[in-house]
Backbone of each chain as ProteinMPNN parsed JSONL, in Angstrom:
{"seq_chain_A": "MVEFSTEVVNTIVSAAALLGAGFAMIAGIGPGIGQGFAAGKAVESVARDPEARGNIITTMLLGQAVAESTGIYSLVIALYLIFVVFGV", "coords_chain_A": {"N_chain_A": [[-24.344, 18.657, 14.685], [-22.095, 20.434, 16.53], [-20.093, 22.909, 15.462], [-16.872, 24.312, 16.066], [-15.327, 27.402, 15.897], [-12.156, 28.144, 14.23], [-10.45, 29.732, 15.811], [-11.467, 29.394, 18.575], [-10.903, 26.626, 18.841], [-8.181, 26.823, 19.118], [-7.506, 28.016, 20.975], [-8.282, 26.141, 22.877], [-6.75, 24.081, 22.572], [-4.653, 25.507, 23.496], [-4.967, 26.08, 26.053], [-5.743, 23.411, 27.347], [-2.782, 22.347, 26.569], [-1.229, 23.868, 28.524], [-2.422, 22.927, 31.113], [-1.619, 20.391, 30.899], [1.072, 21.017, 31.027], [1.311, 21.908, 33.438], [0.295, 19.625, 34.696], [2.492, 17.84, 34.19], [4.481, 19.009, 35.915], [3.45, 17.966, 38.35], [5.304, 15.446, 38.578], [7.627, 15.99, 38.975], [7.795, 16.261, 41.96], [7.951, 13.775, 43.245], [10.953, 12.348, 42.716], [11.829, 14.381, 44.692], [10.639, 14.223, 46.961], [11.76, 11.262, 47.445], [14.431, 11.531, 47.172], [14.79, 12.985, 49.514], [14.032, 11.641, 51.672], [15.588, 9.0, 51.067], [17.949, 10.527, 52.04], [17.609, 10.52, 55.03], [17.624, 8.177, 55.774], [20.364, 7.587, 54.704], [21.707, 9.275, 56.906], [21.122, 7.82, 58.699], [22.196, 5.282, 58.465], [25.079, 6.005, 58.322], [25.735, 6.76, 60.914], [25.126, 4.598, 62.315], [27.069, 3.049, 61.195], [30.233, 4.411, 61.126], [32.36, 4.125, 59.411], [31.707, 3.318, 56.895], [31.065, 5.169, 55.656], [32.166, 6.649, 53.305], [31.643, 4.922, 51.238], [28.409, 5.113, 51.762], [27.796, 7.345, 50.91], [29.187, 7.692, 48.082], [26.818, 5.606, 47.248], [24.563, 6.774, 47.658], [24.979, 9.051, 46.025], [25.131, 8.526, 43.298], [22.497, 6.651, 43.347], [20.999, 9.113, 43.646], [21.68, 10.619, 41.436], [20.385, 9.187, 39.109], [17.67, 9.211, 39.949], [17.212, 11.694, 39.751], [16.406, 11.852, 37.297], [13.97, 11.233, 36.165], [12.594, 13.416, 37.324], [13.336, 15.538, 35.559], [12.609, 14.611, 33.25], [9.694, 14.841, 33.253], [10.122, 17.887, 33.517], [11.021, 18.737, 30.827], [8.917, 17.836, 28.831], [7.171, 19.275, 30.138], [8.072, 21.763, 29.371], [8.096, 21.649, 26.784], [5.491, 21.577, 25.951], [4.595, 23.987, 27.298], [6.204, 25.772, 25.433], [6.268, 25.113, 23.008], [4.029, 23.655, 22.056], [1.758, 25.792, 23.483], [3.369, 27.825, 22.606], [4.862, 30.483, 23.564]], "CA_chain_A": [[-23.304, 18.642, 15.223], [-21.694, 21.568, 16.898], [-18.765, 23.204, 14.974], [-16.064, 25.585, 16.648], [-14.461, 27.978, 15.028], [-10.625, 27.993, 14.478], [-9.973, 30.521, 17.382], [-11.934, 28.443, 19.772], [-10.094, 25.324, 18.737], [-6.762, 27.0, 18.923], [-7.782, 28.296, 22.492], [-8.928, 24.756, 23.86], [-5.565, 23.323, 22.729], [-3.957, 26.134, 24.166], [-5.463, 25.82, 27.195], [-4.855, 21.868, 27.136], [-1.429, 22.336, 26.803], [-0.965, 24.698, 29.61], [-3.078, 21.998, 32.007], [-0.813, 19.496, 30.91], [2.408, 21.302, 31.557], [1.131, 21.845, 35.291], [0.214, 18.451, 35.535], [3.712, 16.918, 34.189], [5.296, 19.1, 36.934], [3.633, 17.24, 39.372], [6.191, 14.201, 38.821], [9.309, 16.534, 39.722], [7.749, 16.613, 43.465], [8.447, 12.689, 43.732], [12.319, 12.535, 43.426], [12.55, 15.725, 45.927], [10.423, 13.37, 48.445], [12.328, 10.255, 47.463], [15.614, 11.659, 47.693], [15.266, 13.413, 51.073], [13.781, 9.979, 52.707], [17.106, 8.139, 51.125], [19.358, 11.083, 52.942], [17.605, 10.459, 56.286], [18.124, 7.011, 56.047], [21.85, 7.498, 54.727], [22.156, 9.955, 58.135], [20.906, 6.573, 59.784], [23.473, 4.251, 58.513], [26.329, 6.734, 59.163], [25.506, 7.137, 62.433], [25.629, 2.968, 62.525], [28.7, 2.598, 60.966], [30.77, 5.749, 60.494], [33.601, 3.4, 58.689], [31.207, 3.361, 55.634], [30.99, 6.802, 54.991], [32.527, 7.068, 51.683], [31.044, 4.09, 50.539], [27.06, 5.346, 51.572], [27.988, 8.631, 50.131], [29.048, 6.846, 46.952], [26.06, 4.928, 46.531], [23.822, 7.94, 47.097], [25.189, 10.277, 44.967], [24.853, 7.548, 42.227], [21.173, 6.998, 43.293], [20.084, 10.675, 43.432], [21.859, 11.038, 40.246], [19.589, 8.732, 38.698], [16.704, 9.506, 40.633], [16.695, 12.806, 39.41], [16.179, 12.013, 35.742], [12.565, 11.502, 36.255], [11.892, 14.866, 37.443], [13.979, 16.116, 34.218], [11.916, 14.333, 32.038], [8.418, 15.673, 33.816], [10.793, 18.948, 32.875], [11.258, 18.551, 29.365], [7.755, 17.557, 28.865], [6.54, 20.652, 30.345], [8.648, 22.904, 28.69], [7.533, 21.379, 25.15], [3.753, 21.754, 26.101], [4.543, 25.415, 26.99], [7.12, 26.559, 24.788], [6.126, 24.675, 21.527], [2.311, 23.695, 21.873], [1.139, 27.016, 23.599], [4.152, 28.881, 21.732], [5.079, 31.275, 24.265]], "C_chain_A": [[-22.549, 20.104, 15.292], [-20.366, 21.968, 16.528], [-18.293, 24.648, 15.43], [-15.504, 26.465, 15.693], [-12.769, 27.764, 14.989], [-9.977, 28.533, 15.873], [-10.812, 29.67, 18.309], [-11.216, 27.372, 19.993], [-8.693, 25.332, 19.238], [-6.841, 27.304, 20.72], [-7.636, 27.06, 23.216], [-7.493, 24.257, 23.627], [-4.473, 23.76, 23.361], [-3.867, 25.882, 25.628], [-4.993, 24.572, 28.224], [-3.454, 21.543, 27.271], [-0.826, 23.034, 27.915], [-1.076, 23.596, 31.094], [-1.959, 21.049, 32.001], [0.502, 19.447, 31.429], [2.356, 21.081, 32.928], [1.189, 20.451, 35.816], [1.525, 17.345, 35.524], [4.676, 17.345, 35.12], [5.006, 18.486, 38.167], [4.652, 16.174, 39.77], [7.429, 14.627, 39.276], [9.104, 16.396, 41.172], [8.313, 15.303, 43.745], [9.777, 12.595, 43.943], [12.715, 13.559, 44.551], [12.035, 14.613, 47.064], [11.074, 12.079, 48.599], [13.988, 10.387, 48.085], [15.957, 12.221, 49.372], [14.9, 12.168, 52.197], [15.043, 9.159, 52.677], [18.035, 8.992, 52.094], [19.06, 10.861, 54.396], [17.969, 9.016, 56.281], [19.684, 6.75, 55.818], [22.604, 8.059, 56.342], [22.262, 8.503, 59.196], [21.974, 5.798, 59.821], [24.831, 4.729, 58.517], [26.865, 6.46, 60.535], [25.641, 5.574, 63.331], [26.802, 2.65, 62.539], [29.219, 3.78, 60.0], [31.79, 5.436, 59.342], [33.187, 3.405, 57.075], [30.535, 4.083, 54.796], [30.741, 6.9, 53.728], [31.735, 6.44, 50.82], [29.173, 4.256, 50.21], [27.047, 6.463, 50.62], [27.765, 8.35, 48.438], [27.724, 6.54, 46.121], [24.683, 5.876, 46.507], [23.885, 9.141, 46.383], [24.877, 9.446, 43.607], [23.193, 7.272, 42.004], [20.493, 8.415, 43.045], [20.647, 11.224, 41.928], [21.171, 10.311, 39.216], [18.298, 9.252, 38.757], [16.239, 10.752, 39.707], [16.2, 12.931, 37.63], [14.907, 11.699, 35.469], [11.949, 12.924, 36.304], [12.18, 15.487, 35.981], [13.242, 15.727, 33.229], [10.58, 15.025, 31.778], [8.586, 17.388, 33.14], [10.335, 19.374, 31.388], [10.031, 18.432, 28.841], [6.728, 18.974, 28.87], [6.578, 21.987, 29.727], [8.174, 22.968, 27.152], [6.418, 21.826, 25.021], [3.805, 23.422, 26.46], [4.977, 26.363, 26.042], [6.518, 26.206, 23.302], [4.295, 24.667, 21.097], [1.75, 25.224, 22.038], [1.942, 27.898, 23.217], [4.055, 30.353, 22.167], [6.61, 32.223, 23.714]], "O_chain_A": [[-22.42, 20.817, 14.296], [-19.433, 21.473, 17.162], [-18.882, 25.722, 15.314], [-15.242, 26.01, 14.579], [-12.266, 27.126, 15.914], [-9.268, 27.964, 16.703], [-9.923, 29.159, 18.99], [-10.854, 27.063, 21.129], [-8.074, 24.354, 19.659], [-6.14, 26.686, 21.522], [-6.85, 26.996, 24.161], [-6.948, 23.965, 24.691], [-3.541, 23.062, 23.761], [-2.86, 25.541, 26.248], [-4.325, 24.56, 29.258], [-3.013, 20.627, 27.964], [0.298, 22.625, 28.207], [-0.176, 23.451, 31.921], [-1.339, 20.876, 33.051], [1.065, 18.518, 32.008], [3.083, 20.314, 33.559], [1.762, 20.042, 36.826], [1.712, 16.413, 36.306], [5.625, 16.607, 35.386], [5.87, 18.358, 39.034], [4.913, 15.936, 40.949], [8.228, 13.897, 39.861], [10.149, 16.39, 41.823], [9.263, 15.38, 44.526], [10.148, 12.697, 45.113], [13.771, 13.515, 45.181], [12.804, 14.171, 47.918], [11.073, 11.609, 49.737], [14.57, 9.752, 48.964], [16.906, 11.997, 50.124], [15.443, 11.926, 53.275], [15.582, 8.684, 53.677], [18.8, 8.41, 52.863], [20.024, 10.95, 55.156], [18.891, 8.793, 57.065], [20.29, 5.925, 56.502], [23.607, 7.571, 56.863], [23.078, 8.215, 60.072], [22.648, 5.565, 60.825], [25.743, 3.923, 58.706], [27.935, 6.103, 61.028], [26.052, 5.384, 64.475], [27.501, 2.154, 63.423], [28.941, 4.082, 58.839], [32.058, 6.261, 58.469], [34.013, 3.473, 56.165], [29.826, 3.929, 53.802], [29.7, 7.121, 53.11], [31.178, 6.975, 49.861], [28.587, 3.881, 49.194], [26.323, 6.466, 49.624], [26.787, 8.593, 47.731], [27.445, 6.891, 44.975], [23.86, 5.808, 45.594], [23.029, 10.008, 46.205], [24.192, 10.096, 42.817], [22.607, 7.518, 40.95], [19.549, 8.63, 42.284], [20.083, 12.154, 41.353], [21.354, 10.872, 38.136], [17.774, 9.725, 37.748], [15.18, 10.809, 39.081], [15.775, 13.903, 37.004], [14.625, 11.921, 34.292], [11.094, 13.426, 35.575], [11.234, 15.901, 35.311], [13.163, 16.468, 32.249], [10.232, 15.585, 30.738], [7.715, 18.013, 32.534], [9.474, 20.174, 31.022], [10.004, 19.316, 27.984], [5.944, 19.475, 28.064], [5.756, 22.89, 29.57], [7.941, 23.976, 26.485], [6.162, 22.507, 24.028], [3.001, 24.124, 25.847], [4.441, 27.442, 25.788], [6.34, 27.13, 22.508], [3.613, 25.301, 20.293], [1.353, 25.862, 21.063], [1.489, 29.033, 23.366], [3.469, 31.245, 21.553], [7.023, 33.17, 24.383]]}, "seq_chain_B": "MLKYIDHPEKVQLEIMKKTLLVALLPLLSSLIHDRTIFLGLSFGLVISFLLFRLNLINIRRAVDMQKARASSFIRNRYFVEYVISFVGLAVAYQSSSLNVWAAAAGLFLLKITVLGWVILELIKKAWQDKLESLQ", "coords_chain_B": {"N_chain_B": [[34.619, 1.229, 38.785], [33.091, 0.233, 41.082], [35.654, -0.117, 42.506], [36.541, 2.115, 43.545], [34.877, 2.59, 45.094], [34.568, 3.751, 47.873], [35.594, 6.137, 47.813], [34.21, 8.798, 47.286], [34.767, 11.392, 45.507], [36.707, 10.332, 43.503], [35.004, 8.512, 42.41], [32.833, 10.387, 40.746], [34.727, 11.77, 39.446], [35.501, 9.616, 37.41], [33.087, 9.28, 36.525], [32.511, 11.67, 35.132], [34.638, 11.363, 33.533], [33.97, 9.528, 31.561], [31.624, 10.038, 30.975], [32.032, 12.409, 29.054], [33.447, 10.895, 27.32], [31.793, 9.289, 26.156], [30.263, 11.235, 25.243], [31.758, 12.262, 23.1], [31.648, 11.505, 20.538], [29.004, 12.332, 19.487], [29.247, 15.051, 19.597], [31.238, 15.727, 18.43], [30.712, 14.968, 15.705], [28.471, 16.56, 15.561], [29.293, 19.16, 15.776], [30.32, 19.477, 13.259], [27.992, 19.259, 11.741], [26.119, 20.814, 12.931], [26.052, 23.642, 14.197], [24.614, 24.402, 16.012], [23.592, 22.323, 17.828], [25.865, 21.3, 18.703], [26.851, 23.709, 20.247], [24.344, 23.567, 22.228], [24.394, 20.829, 23.187], [26.617, 20.836, 24.608], [26.524, 22.951, 26.304], [24.322, 21.772, 27.73], [25.802, 19.421, 29.33], [27.671, 21.044, 30.403], [25.814, 22.255, 32.51], [25.12, 19.967, 33.895], [27.212, 18.615, 34.886], [28.13, 20.244, 36.772], [25.823, 20.276, 38.12], [25.85, 18.115, 39.364], [28.323, 17.806, 40.551], [27.434, 19.685, 43.018], [25.573, 18.496, 43.881], [27.039, 16.284, 45.066], [28.305, 17.763, 46.989], [26.252, 18.916, 48.515], [25.168, 16.369, 49.7], [27.573, 15.244, 51.143], [27.375, 17.549, 52.922], [25.017, 16.916, 54.444], [24.956, 14.414, 55.471], [26.061, 14.979, 57.508], [24.296, 16.417, 59.384], [21.184, 16.136, 61.479], [18.781, 13.442, 61.108], [15.748, 13.852, 60.135], [16.448, 17.196, 59.472], [18.22, 16.735, 57.654], [17.044, 15.519, 55.588], [15.191, 17.344, 54.973], [17.02, 19.353, 54.218], [18.334, 18.167, 51.95], [15.864, 17.489, 50.419], [15.026, 20.197, 49.437], [17.169, 21.21, 48.353], [17.237, 19.767, 46.234], [14.824, 20.783, 44.878], [16.146, 23.506, 44.256], [17.818, 22.399, 42.484], [16.372, 21.358, 40.387], [15.025, 24.055, 39.457], [17.326, 25.263, 38.42], [17.869, 23.507, 36.303], [15.653, 23.806, 34.915], [15.746, 26.817, 34.512], [18.289, 26.819, 32.835], [17.427, 24.909, 30.62], [15.136, 26.743, 29.641], [16.58, 28.78, 28.64], [18.349, 27.836, 27.139], [16.009, 27.239, 25.186], [15.201, 30.119, 24.512], [17.803, 31.314, 23.622], [19.141, 31.55, 20.213], [21.297, 30.384, 19.263], [21.699, 28.346, 20.596], [20.713, 24.721, 20.465], [17.415, 23.438, 22.206], [16.839, 20.861, 22.63], [19.345, 19.307, 22.219], [20.441, 20.636, 24.479], [18.769, 19.732, 26.534], [19.436, 16.476, 25.918], [22.175, 16.604, 26.889], [21.665, 17.123, 29.316], [20.846, 14.72, 30.281], [22.719, 12.684, 29.78], [24.616, 12.237, 31.525], [23.429, 10.724, 33.349], [22.404, 8.504, 31.708], [24.844, 7.882, 31.25], [25.974, 6.985, 33.684], [23.635, 4.828, 34.377], [23.96, 2.869, 32.255], [26.892, 2.314, 32.847], [26.386, 0.907, 35.311], [24.975, -1.134, 34.588], [26.436, -2.442, 32.657], [28.375, -3.407, 34.466], [27.339, -4.949, 35.934], [26.549, -6.937, 34.323], [29.559, -7.886, 33.652], [30.185, -8.72, 35.88], [28.331, -11.027, 36.532], [28.996, -12.638, 34.464], [31.326, -13.263, 35.056], [31.231, -14.691, 37.6], [29.891, -17.025, 36.464], [31.61, -17.789, 34.888], [33.711, -18.502, 36.937], [31.799, -20.55, 38.214], [31.502, -22.67, 36.533], [34.389, -23.376, 36.158]], "CA_chain_B": [[33.508, 2.339, 39.662], [32.933, -0.553, 42.108], [36.929, -0.382, 43.129], [36.752, 3.598, 44.306], [33.411, 3.08, 46.317], [34.88, 4.05, 49.482], [35.882, 7.476, 47.518], [33.018, 9.555, 46.094], [35.452, 12.001, 44.377], [37.19, 8.99, 42.25], [33.772, 8.028, 41.105], [32.807, 11.558, 40.447], [35.563, 12.355, 38.532], [35.438, 8.76, 36.398], [32.096, 9.169, 35.907], [32.766, 12.611, 34.397], [35.336, 11.373, 32.303], [32.86, 8.631, 30.744], [30.263, 10.649, 30.386], [32.731, 13.173, 28.055], [34.166, 9.667, 26.217], [30.412, 9.283, 25.605], [29.387, 12.451, 24.473], [32.698, 12.58, 22.33], [30.947, 11.378, 18.895], [27.745, 13.293, 19.423], [30.28, 16.448, 20.056], [32.208, 15.874, 17.025], [29.496, 15.001, 14.612], [27.228, 17.948, 15.374], [30.785, 20.245, 15.572], [30.82, 19.356, 11.79], [27.015, 19.034, 11.138], [25.446, 22.06, 13.327], [27.015, 24.389, 15.451], [23.774, 24.993, 17.861], [23.688, 21.295, 18.652], [26.932, 21.459, 19.492], [26.768, 24.205, 22.003], [23.239, 22.949, 23.48], [25.031, 19.909, 24.046], [27.926, 21.442, 25.341], [25.546, 23.894, 27.639], [23.677, 20.977, 28.89], [26.783, 19.022, 29.692], [28.483, 21.523, 31.694], [25.16, 22.25, 33.687], [24.867, 18.249, 34.437], [28.279, 18.376, 35.362], [27.88, 21.13, 38.015], [24.788, 20.122, 39.099], [26.668, 16.563, 39.694], [29.374, 18.207, 41.609], [26.719, 20.524, 43.654], [25.124, 16.943, 44.448], [28.2, 15.677, 46.159], [28.831, 18.814, 48.368], [25.385, 18.808, 49.364], [25.151, 14.919, 50.385], [28.639, 15.671, 52.309], [27.093, 18.343, 54.219], [23.481, 16.276, 54.563], [25.503, 13.365, 56.335], [26.536, 15.322, 59.275], [23.04, 16.964, 60.074], [20.134, 15.296, 62.129], [17.732, 12.858, 60.14], [14.961, 15.255, 59.763], [17.144, 18.27, 58.866], [18.938, 15.886, 56.366], [15.977, 15.11, 54.583], [14.368, 18.52, 54.525], [17.918, 20.101, 53.246], [18.07, 17.355, 50.273], [14.532, 17.969, 49.328], [15.153, 21.595, 49.591], [18.19, 21.575, 47.575], [16.579, 19.207, 44.714], [13.813, 21.949, 44.146], [16.831, 24.299, 43.613], [18.801, 21.947, 41.271], [15.06, 21.5, 39.474], [14.675, 25.022, 39.113], [18.614, 25.679, 37.593], [17.783, 22.651, 35.301], [14.547, 24.695, 34.145], [16.545, 28.122, 33.849], [18.773, 26.469, 31.686], [16.623, 24.563, 29.457], [14.422, 27.833, 29.127], [17.909, 30.059, 28.078], [18.36, 26.851, 25.893], [14.981, 27.414, 24.085], [15.128, 31.425, 24.094], [18.683, 31.621, 22.605], [18.935, 30.854, 18.871], [22.447, 29.84, 19.016], [21.473, 26.891, 21.447], [19.586, 23.867, 20.314], [17.104, 23.156, 23.05], [16.803, 19.425, 22.274], [20.552, 19.077, 22.784], [20.609, 21.064, 25.66], [18.321, 18.66, 27.147], [20.123, 15.603, 25.571], [23.343, 16.778, 27.647], [21.543, 16.971, 31.09], [20.329, 13.53, 30.357], [23.859, 11.967, 28.994], [25.649, 11.822, 32.571], [22.165, 9.826, 34.139], [22.411, 7.657, 30.914], [25.939, 6.949, 31.275], [25.704, 6.047, 35.141], [22.852, 3.413, 34.154], [24.672, 2.094, 31.171], [27.998, 1.577, 33.228], [26.494, 0.294, 36.255], [24.506, -2.709, 33.789], [27.832, -3.055, 32.326], [29.661, -3.818, 35.825], [26.341, -6.115, 36.66], [26.884, -7.965, 33.463], [30.663, -8.303, 33.645], [30.387, -9.715, 37.394], [27.329, -12.405, 36.421], [29.883, -13.39, 33.548], [32.407, -13.651, 36.11], [30.516, -15.748, 38.505], [29.553, -17.919, 35.754], [32.934, -18.516, 34.402], [34.115, -19.279, 38.203], [31.072, -21.604, 38.818], [32.366, -23.737, 35.548], [35.887, -24.096, 36.435]], "C_chain_B": [[33.848, 1.434, 40.834], [34.508, -0.529, 43.139], [36.856, 0.968, 43.873], [35.63, 3.794, 45.186], [33.588, 3.578, 47.394], [35.129, 5.711, 49.15], [35.188, 8.373, 46.407], [33.998, 10.653, 45.191], [35.857, 11.4, 43.166], [36.079, 8.517, 41.617], [33.116, 9.132, 40.768], [33.467, 11.839, 39.134], [35.539, 10.983, 37.06], [33.998, 9.113, 35.87], [31.917, 10.432, 34.885], [33.192, 12.196, 33.257], [34.655, 10.17, 31.252], [32.121, 9.429, 30.311], [31.071, 11.767, 28.742], [33.267, 11.934, 27.168], [32.486, 9.436, 25.93], [30.1, 10.339, 24.964], [30.33, 13.01, 23.447], [32.38, 12.911, 20.899], [30.014, 12.324, 18.56], [28.414, 14.671, 19.168], [30.901, 16.645, 18.863], [31.288, 16.155, 15.857], [28.61, 15.918, 14.697], [28.37, 19.131, 15.462], [30.245, 20.791, 14.06], [29.402, 19.459, 10.999], [26.555, 20.501, 11.182], [25.565, 22.531, 14.616], [26.133, 24.533, 16.265], [23.384, 23.676, 18.275], [24.524, 21.089, 19.44], [27.134, 21.889, 20.734], [25.476, 23.996, 22.835], [23.821, 21.702, 23.834], [26.298, 19.786, 25.087], [27.031, 21.817, 26.545], [25.178, 22.712, 28.494], [24.619, 19.968, 29.784], [27.377, 19.765, 30.756], [27.389, 21.775, 32.623], [25.012, 20.895, 34.487], [26.131, 18.276, 35.43], [28.591, 19.464, 36.687], [27.065, 21.15, 38.798], [25.015, 18.531, 40.14], [27.49, 16.779, 40.89], [28.558, 18.82, 42.773], [26.021, 19.442, 44.597], [25.86, 16.356, 45.566], [28.16, 16.209, 47.036], [27.516, 18.658, 49.37], [25.1, 17.516, 50.275], [26.077, 15.038, 51.444], [27.874, 16.549, 53.662], [25.834, 17.874, 54.917], [23.991, 15.297, 55.734], [25.557, 13.769, 57.543], [25.188, 16.253, 60.376], [22.361, 15.528, 60.697], [19.552, 14.553, 61.068], [16.912, 13.75, 59.199], [15.195, 16.633, 58.991], [17.636, 17.993, 57.646], [17.871, 15.715, 55.214], [15.428, 16.028, 54.049], [15.424, 19.105, 53.532], [17.956, 19.684, 51.956], [16.802, 17.673, 49.779], [14.779, 19.138, 48.623], [16.089, 22.07, 48.245], [18.098, 20.845, 46.142], [15.801, 20.154, 44.319], [15.069, 23.018, 43.519], [17.317, 24.136, 42.569], [17.336, 22.174, 40.046], [14.992, 22.929, 39.016], [15.977, 25.461, 38.15], [18.566, 24.751, 36.553], [16.611, 23.293, 34.399], [15.132, 25.851, 33.289], [17.356, 27.762, 32.483], [18.331, 25.743, 30.457], [15.527, 25.982, 28.771], [15.24, 29.05, 28.351], [18.076, 28.983, 26.768], [17.377, 27.419, 24.89], [14.519, 28.905, 23.551], [16.665, 31.773, 23.152], [18.504, 30.792, 21.047], [20.099, 30.284, 18.394], [22.677, 28.406, 19.755], [20.149, 25.766, 20.908], [19.007, 23.372, 21.85], [17.14, 21.711, 23.463], [18.216, 19.114, 22.817], [20.979, 19.172, 23.933], [20.399, 19.648, 26.732], [19.134, 16.986, 27.242], [21.428, 15.66, 26.639], [23.156, 16.877, 28.869], [21.186, 15.513, 31.355], [21.684, 12.616, 30.474], [24.232, 11.212, 30.442], [24.359, 10.703, 33.365], [22.319, 8.552, 33.463], [23.708, 6.871, 31.103], [26.001, 6.335, 32.505], [25.069, 4.748, 34.908], [23.565, 2.404, 33.424], [26.12, 1.403, 31.992], [27.56, 0.631, 34.622], [25.778, -1.111, 35.604], [25.479, -3.113, 33.355], [28.368, -3.963, 33.109], [28.881, -5.126, 35.859], [26.673, -7.332, 35.703], [28.007, -8.651, 33.377], [30.459, -9.276, 34.903], [29.165, -10.776, 37.393], [28.496, -13.156, 35.759], [30.958, -14.391, 34.338], [32.226, -14.765, 36.818], [30.154, -16.947, 37.752], [30.606, -18.512, 35.434], [33.353, -19.227, 35.684], [33.409, -20.641, 38.645], [31.384, -23.055, 37.745], [33.578, -24.097, 35.738], [35.953, -24.72, 37.737]], "O_chain_B": [[34.786, 1.752, 41.565], [34.485, -0.872, 44.321], [37.192, 0.845, 45.051], [35.394, 4.795, 45.862], [32.571, 3.919, 47.997], [34.914, 6.531, 50.042], [35.441, 8.593, 45.222], [33.788, 10.585, 43.98], [35.516, 11.76, 42.039], [36.09, 8.142, 40.444], [32.282, 8.606, 40.031], [32.934, 12.074, 38.05], [35.557, 11.354, 35.886], [33.877, 9.209, 34.649], [31.234, 10.26, 33.875], [32.633, 12.382, 32.177], [35.055, 10.136, 30.089], [31.96, 9.517, 29.093], [30.583, 11.735, 27.612], [33.528, 12.316, 26.027], [32.433, 9.61, 24.713], [29.535, 10.156, 23.886], [30.007, 14.047, 22.867], [32.61, 13.923, 20.236], [30.094, 13.049, 17.567], [27.836, 15.37, 18.336], [31.047, 17.759, 18.36], [31.133, 17.205, 15.234], [27.877, 16.062, 13.719], [27.939, 20.2, 15.03], [29.898, 21.922, 13.72], [29.439, 19.698, 9.792], [26.499, 21.279, 10.23], [25.303, 22.056, 15.721], [26.51, 24.811, 17.403], [22.686, 23.752, 19.286], [24.348, 20.769, 20.615], [27.403, 21.311, 21.787], [25.506, 24.227, 24.044], [23.716, 21.475, 25.04], [26.703, 18.992, 25.936], [26.858, 21.122, 27.546], [25.547, 22.568, 29.66], [24.224, 19.701, 30.919], [27.589, 19.277, 31.866], [27.761, 21.57, 33.778], [24.788, 20.899, 35.697], [26.024, 17.985, 36.621], [29.454, 19.15, 37.508], [27.11, 21.701, 39.898], [24.506, 18.116, 41.181], [27.424, 16.159, 41.952], [29.058, 18.419, 43.824], [25.943, 19.534, 45.822], [25.441, 16.029, 46.677], [28.001, 15.607, 48.098], [27.563, 18.385, 50.569], [24.832, 17.646, 51.469], [25.662, 14.974, 52.601], [27.831, 16.3, 54.867], [25.563, 18.42, 55.986], [23.48, 15.382, 56.85], [25.201, 13.13, 58.533], [25.185, 16.566, 61.567], [22.723, 14.361, 60.55], [19.801, 15.012, 59.953], [17.146, 14.206, 58.08], [14.439, 17.112, 58.146], [17.566, 18.757, 56.683], [18.121, 15.83, 54.014], [15.073, 15.956, 52.872], [15.135, 19.364, 52.364], [17.729, 20.395, 50.977], [16.715, 18.152, 48.649], [14.77, 19.186, 47.393], [15.849, 22.946, 47.414], [18.708, 21.209, 45.136], [16.064, 20.512, 43.171], [14.963, 23.342, 42.336], [17.454, 24.998, 41.701], [17.329, 22.965, 39.102], [14.862, 22.923, 37.792], [15.677, 26.018, 37.094], [19.308, 25.1, 35.635], [16.722, 23.246, 33.174], [15.133, 25.995, 32.067], [17.155, 28.251, 31.372], [18.846, 25.976, 29.363], [15.26, 26.091, 27.574], [14.758, 29.965, 27.683], [17.935, 29.331, 25.596], [17.775, 28.001, 23.88], [13.778, 29.085, 22.584], [16.604, 32.423, 22.109], [17.906, 29.738, 20.832], [20.116, 29.725, 17.297], [23.575, 27.591, 19.545], [18.941, 25.997, 20.971], [19.822, 22.965, 22.677], [17.466, 21.413, 24.612], [18.241, 18.629, 23.948], [21.661, 18.339, 24.531], [21.173, 18.921, 27.355], [19.373, 16.408, 28.302], [21.639, 14.604, 27.234], [24.092, 16.785, 29.663], [21.208, 15.079, 32.507], [21.651, 11.765, 31.363], [24.196, 9.991, 30.596], [24.863, 9.787, 34.015], [22.386, 7.524, 34.137], [23.797, 5.644, 31.129], [26.086, 5.107, 32.5], [25.66, 3.691, 35.13], [23.766, 1.268, 33.851], [26.426, 0.222, 31.828], [28.309, -0.279, 34.978], [26.063, -2.172, 36.161], [25.665, -4.313, 33.558], [28.779, -5.066, 32.749], [29.448, -6.218, 35.828], [26.99, -8.451, 36.106], [27.937, -9.848, 33.096], [30.588, -10.497, 34.813], [29.083, -11.422, 38.438], [28.978, -14.149, 36.304], [31.268, -15.581, 34.289], [32.96, -15.747, 36.707], [30.097, -17.982, 38.416], [30.702, -19.724, 35.623], [33.39, -20.457, 35.658], [33.975, -21.58, 39.205], [31.464, -24.213, 38.153], [33.874, -25.258, 35.457], [36.982, -25.293, 38.097]]}, "name": "protein", "num_of_chains": 2, "seq": "MVEFSTEVVNTIVSAAALLGAGFAMIAGIGPGIGQGFAAGKAVESVARDPEARGNIITTMLLGQAVAESTGIYSLVIALYLIFVVFGVMLKYIDHPEKVQLEIMKKTLLVALLPLLSSLIHDRTIFLGLSFGLVISFLLFRLNLINIRRAVDMQKARASSFIRNRYFVEYVISFVGLAVAYQSSSLNVWAAAAGLFLLKITVLGWVILELIKKAWQDKLESLQ"}
């Protein structure tokens, strides 16, 4: 069985941590696309029924606030991997 | 919340008040126990409140635009907000007087409050419907 020195193992762990952080950041793209799509639909709805503007804005505000949280989860995981595991 | 649904500012203000109410106990207990947690939580809460306010301003602007422009505008603004969250968390990590996990909790608290509040409203509505159907 091949045995690696501690230095090599540490390097592999650091590289894996940085790769993991990069992959975690991919999750931040989804909410952006979704929010953009929701904004487009909100514009359509306001054009169709201008009186419901306040209702649409409130619904969109709440939806966006909740949708953002998945992006922040990935951000926290990426920061953990970069700062704590990689040790910047 | 549902009674003010036509007034986004009132809903926003109410959400902020409720979030502060939810955060009151952790804030007070951390103030006694560990000051870095208190400062981190306050820092995260302030950032999330300001981002929430910015969100409403952006949505108001987007609603008056054309569809494609509104989509790209909101998408770009989301990434700006994402970078602001990253900078906030990175500053909390680098600073010795701020607890980074408390700052992250502060960022999440507003979203958790919104979710909890909506779930409570749904339960309340379902309960009222059930009572009415029984009567």
